[in-house]
Residue, then its C-alpha position, 0 to 999 in steps of 0.5 A: x571375589x566374584x558375585x557368585x562367590x559372594x552369593x554363595x557366602x551370603x547363602x551359607x551365612x544365612x543358612x548357618x544363622x537359621x540353623x543356629x536359631x533352630x538349635x537355640x530353640x532346644x537350648x533356650x526354649x523360653x527365649x521363643x515362648x512369647x513369639x511362638x505363643x502368638x502363632x501357636x497358643x495351644x501346645x506352644x512348647x511342642x511348637x517351639x521344638x517343632x519350629x526348632x527342628x524345621x529351622x535347623x533343617x532348613x538352615x543346613x539345607x541352605x548351606x549346601x549348594x546342592x540343596x539350597x534351592x529346595x531349602x529356599x522354597x521350604x523357607x518360603x513355605x515355612x514363613x508363609x505357614x508361620x505368618x498364616x498361623x499368627x494372623x489366624x490366632x490374633 
């Protein structure tokens, strides 16, 4: 296996993992309540579902080579957004 294939496989696995986590927000939202509440103390349940949708979309974007760069940039922005909200609401 070449290095490029390894990178592609890793990106696909990471994308599927992120998408799976996003879907889990809808299946078992209570698992994410304590984490989400620290960043979004108001309307926590709304944000659980919103974050689930964002994570599902970003994860699926990472799976496909054609959308991977855009999804990676979106993921960086999303993580910064979450961290900023968590810091602001401490």
